[in-house]
N, C-alpha and C positions, 0 to 999 in steps of 0.2 A: 504494500500500500504506500503510495507516495506521500510525502509530507505536504499537508494542505494548510496554508497559512490561516491563522485565526482572524476573525472579524472581516471576512470577505464581503465586499459589496457586490451587487449584481455585475457591475462593470468589470471588477477585478476577476470575478469567477468566470465571466464570459471570456475574458482575455486568456485566463489559465486553460480553459477548455479548448480555445482556438489554437493555443501553442502546444496542446497535448501534454501539459504538465500533469494532468490527471484526466480521467474519463468522467462522464456523467454518472456512471454507476459508482465509481470510487467516491465522487463528491456526495452522492446520496448516502452511501454507507458511512462516510465520515460523520455526516450530520446525525444519522440514525444512532451511531455509537455515542456521540455527545449527548443526545437526548436520553438514551438509556442510562447513561452515567449520572446525568445531572437532574433529570426530571423528577425522580423520587423526592428530592429535596424541594424543588421549585414548584412542582405541580402546575406547570405551564401547559402541558399537553394532557388531554383526556383520552385520546386515541393515537396510537403510533402505527403508521402503515408499513407494510412490507412492500418491497419493490417487486410486485408480481405483474402478471399480464394485464390486470385491470387498470394499472397505472402506467401503461406504455406511453411515452411522450414522443413528440416529433423532434427530430434532431435539427430542424430548422426553425427559425422564429426568433424574435427579440429576446425571449426568455428561455431558449433551448437549454435544457439540462439544469436549470436553476431550481434548487430545492426551496420550497416555501411552506408556510403553515397557514391553516385556514381556521377562522373562528367557528366555533361549533354551532352557529345558527345559520351557516351557509351550506346548502345541500351538495353532497358529492354522491352520485349514484352508487348504491350498493354498500354504503358505509353508514354507521350509526351517526345520527344527528340529535344530540340531547338538548341543545340550547341551555346547557347547564342545569337542567331540571330533571327531577326524578320522574315526572309525568311522561317524559320522552326517553327514558333510559334505554329502551330496546327498540326505538324507532329507526327503521332502515330507510334511507332516502331512496325514492323511486326514480329520481331523475337528477341531472346536473343542473345547478343554478347557472344562469347565463354567464356570470363572471367566471365560473369554473370551465365552461365550454371555451371561453375566450382564452383563459390561461392554458388550457390543454392545447389549443390551436397554436399558441405562442411557444409551446414546448416546455412549460414549467413542470416540475416534479412535485408531488404532494407528499410532505413528510407526515402529516397527521392533522388532527383537529384540536384546537386550543380551548383551554378553560375560559369561562366567562361568568359574569353575574347571571343569575337565572333569568332567562328570556331577556337578557341585556338590561335588567333593572338593577342598577347599582353604580357606585362610583369607586369601588375598591377591589372588585373580584373576590369579595368575602361572602357574597350571597349565592355562590354556586352550591348546588346540592352535592358536589363532589369535593368539597373542601376548598379553602382559599388558595390562590396563587401567591407566591412570595416575590418580593422585588429582588432581582438578581444582584443589585448593587448593595443591598443590605437585607438579609433574610428576615429581619424583625419588622420590616416595613411592608406596606401594601404596594402593589405595582400600579394602582389606579384601576379604573374600570369604565365600562364593562368589558372592554377588549384587553383586560389585563394579561390573559394568557398569551395572546398574540404579541403584545408589547414586551413581555418578559422573555418570550422565545427569541425575539430579534435582539434584545439588549444582551441576552446571555450567549448570543451566537449559537442558538439551537435552530436557527433558520436564517436564510439570507434575507428574506423579506416575509411579510405576513399580510393577510387580509383581516380587517376588522369591520365593524359596522358602527356608525355614529348617529345616535338619535338626539343627544343633547350634549355631546362632547366625548363620546365613548371611544373615539380613536385619538383625538388630540390630548385629552387629559392623561391617559396612561402613557402616551408618548412623552409627555412633559415629565412625568414622575419617573420614567425609566431612562430618560436622557437620549431619546431617539427622535426620528421624524415621523409625524402622523398627519396624513392629509385627508380632509373631508371634502369631497368634490361638491359642486353645485347640485342641489336637489334636481333630479331628472337627467343628470349627466351620465350616471351609471345605472344599469338595470337592477331592480330589486327582485326580479323573478328568481325564486329559489332561496330567498332570504326569509327565515322564519320571522314573521312580522311582529314588531312590538307596537310601534305607532306609525302607521303607513304614510302619513303626510310629513314625517320627520326623518325616518330611517334613510341612511345612505351608506353604501359600501365604499371603502377606500383602503389604501395601502399604509402599512407601517414599515419603515425602511431605516437603514443606517445613515443614508445621506439623501439630500434633496434630489439629486440627479436620478437616483433609483425610483423615488416616488413619481417623478415625471415619466420615467420609462414604463412603470407599471400602469400608470394612468392611461398612457397611449393604448394599452391593451384592453383596459376595462371599459372604455367609453363607447357610446353609440346607441342609436335608436334600437329598441327591442320590441318586436310584435307582441311579446308576452307581457310587457309592462307599459301600459298606456300613459304612465307619468314620465317616461323617457322622452327626451326632446330630440327632434330630428335636426341636429346642427352638425356642421362639418367638424371633424375632430382634427385639430392641428397636431403637429409633432411637438409635444410639450417640452422636449429636450432641445429643440432647435434654437431657441432664443435665450437660453439660460445664461450664456456668457455675455450678453449685451449689457452695457452699462446701465445703472439705475440712476445715474446723475440727473437731477431735475425732476424726478418723480415726487409727487406730493404724498406725504405720509400723514394720515390723520391720527391724532392722539386724543381719545375721548377723556374728558375730565372725570367722567363717571367711573372710569376703570381704576382710579387711584383714590378711592374712598375708604370708608370703614370696612374692615374684614380682610384687607390685603395685608399679608405679613410683611414686616419690614425688610426681611432678606430677599423676598421675591421682588418687592418694589425696587430695591437697590439694583438687582440684576436686570430688571426690565428697563429701568431708566438708563443703565449703562448700554443696553442693547440699542435703545432708541438713539442715544448719542452716537453710537457706532454707525447707524444708518445715516445720520447727519454727516458724519465724516466721509461716508461713501458718496455724498453729493445729493442726498435726498433733502427735500424741503419739508420741515416739520410744520404741521398746521394743527392748532388747537381746535378741537371740534366738540360738539355735545350730542349725546344720544339721550334726550330728555326722558324717554320711557324705559330706559335700561333697567331701572330699579323694579319695574313690574314684570320683567321678563321671566324670572324664576317662578313667580306666582301663576302667571298665565300658562307656563309650560306644565306645571304640576296640576293644572286642571285639564288642559287639552290632551296631554299625553295619557294620563290614566283613563280618560274617556275613550280614547282609541284602543287602549289596552283592554278595557272591559268588553269591547266588541270583538277584538281580534282573538282574545283568549277564550271566548265562549265556545269555540270549536273543540276545545279539549274537554270532552264530556264523559270519557270512559267508555264510549260506545264505538266510535269510528276508528280511532287509533290511539296509541299511547297507553298509559297506565290505566287499568280498570281494577277497582277494588275487589278483592276476592271475598270480602265480608258482606257485600251488598245482597239484599234479598229482593228488593223491588227496583223498578226503573228509577224512581226518585232517589233511592239509596245509592244506586250506581252513580248518578250525577253528583250527589252531595259528597259521598265518601271518596270517590275517585279524585275529585278536585281538592277535598280537604287533606287527603293523604299525599296527593301528587304535587301540589304547589307548596312552595316555601313561604315564609312570612312576607317577603317584599312583594311578590306577585299578588298575594291575597290583599295586602294593604292597598295596592294600586287598583285592583279590580273593584274593591269596595268604594274607594274614592271616586273612581270613574263612573260606577253605576249610580252613585249618589248624585254626582254632578249632572248626569244625563236624565235623572228621574223627573217625573212630572212635578211641576212647581218649582224646580231648581235649575232647569235647563237654561232659562233666560238669565237667572241670577249668577250662574257660574260659567257654564260652557260658552254661552253666547258672548258674555263679557270677556272671557279669555280670548276668544277669536277676534274681538274688536281690538284688544290690546296687541294681539299678534300683528294685526294690520297696521297699528300705530308704530310698532317697532320696525316693521319693514319700511314704513314711510320715513322714519328717522334715518335709517341706513341709506335710502334713496337720496334724501337731502344731503347727507354727508358725502356721498359719492359724486355729487355735483361739484364738490370742492377738491376732493382728493382721489388718488389712484388706489391706495390700500389703507387699511386701518390697522393699527398695532396696539398690543397690550399684553397683559399676562394671559397664559392659558388657564392656570389654576391659581387660586389665592394662596395656596400653601405648597410646600414640597411634600414628598411622600410622608405619610404619617404611620404611626405604629399599628400593627395588626391588632384588631380588637378595640382600638382606642375610640372609634366613633360608631361601632356597629350597633350599639343600642340607642343611638340618637339619630334617627333618620334625617332630621332637619339639618344637623351638622354635615351629614354626608351630601344632602341635596345642595348645600351651599358651595360645595367644591366645584359645582358646574356653573357657577354664577356668570363666568365670562364666556363660556362656550355655548350655553343655551340660546342666547339671542341670535346667534348665527344660524341655528337650525330653525328657529321661529321664522326667520327671513329667507331661508333656503339658500343662503350664500355659501361660497367655498371658504374654507379656513385651513390653515396649516400650523402645526406647532413645531418649532425648531429649537434645539438646545441653545441656551444663551448663557451658560456658566453654571456654577454651583452656589447654593445658598451659603452665605458667610457663616451661619450658625450650624445648619444641619449638614453641610457639605454634600447635599443631594441636588440632583439636577433641577434647573428651572427652565420652563419652556416659554419662548416668545410666541405669541399667537399673531399671525398675520391673516387678515380678513380681506377678501377680494370682492370685486363686483361680480354680479351674476355671470356665469360662464366665462369669467376672465381668469381662469387658472394659470394662463401663461404669465401674466404680470405677477401674480401671487408667487409662483414658483421661481420666477427670475429674482424677485426681491429676496426670497428665502435663500436661494442658491448664492447670491452675491454676499448676503450677510454671513452665511455659513463659511464661505471661502475666506472672508476677512477675519 
């Protein structure tokens, strides 16, 4: 077995394969061995695949031979997809998600399925029915969530890249806490067909990578109109890697005053202000802006999302597929007991919240009001983008926190998404890039860059130039 360097990016792995320093099979086995050695401690993977005939890859394509990890709410035909929940522990996917078909066509190899908060509900990957994932940089800390397994796999070099799904920050926030790059594309840019839905008008699949170039490369593969997903937009897909090296001099960068209020830790603010100064050094023009309805974002999100959850999770009834309680005597028992035994505390909490918000007499007071706030937040971003090219700020108000520290306080966990949630409410693209370590915690801090609708090119260019500097 040849010596395979640690921390390979897609670009480096591709060059190694082209030079025949190692074969695609040797690369796969190298990562599989690393996973088998380190995963028992990290719990980043729920399923590890063997390199058998069902995972034959094409030897041509932009990702030919590149081993990757897939969040366990994205379907791969013939494999278990649990969504981190007991209710789906034996569910076998009947088909490939559209993004999986696209990765197969580009030649990627699948290493396995990664751990996640149950049905993507959580901010720390502690809500999984299969135990928490640990942060590879410090095993006493959370990796962030809900795509914590994917983020930990990339940060620990147990995959070259991974796919996650972002409903309110679930790609960007764990990327920030694990010190890697996490990209949430514009809503409608990437197909959701084959993604186990949490909140259909928010969910978006995206890549977690070691560098910005890799995120752009994977995005090239994932994008495009899909006949199976009516929310995908029929827009030309540019080569997102083509303009990464162009200067960002003269670009206007918006800095919202609301991003630097109460709740932001001093060490995160220090790193973010340093990063913003660095963008200025690169020739960007800083513009102070305001997002007046920012403070209502989290409240609106936690009405709208549970409402969609209560509808989407109604299909898990113990009858059609998934867990069915062996103790049930009647049809009603089957519904009640299967859901009571199959769902964990967080899905139950959100189903109850959503059902209440949508119930007769409360719909106008809660759900309708949340949708109005959502429209106002989108309007705030539209106004801001008349003045600026991108908006920057923190990805998360804190660095990674201790396992168990906030698990009994849902509100404290929800507040970890305060800077990412408004981006999903408005359907905008956002990326988290590492911008240093907290002065106190010595853990990674993520700079969040938010772009205009379908303008991932500018977003990625700013992120790439910042990363290089």
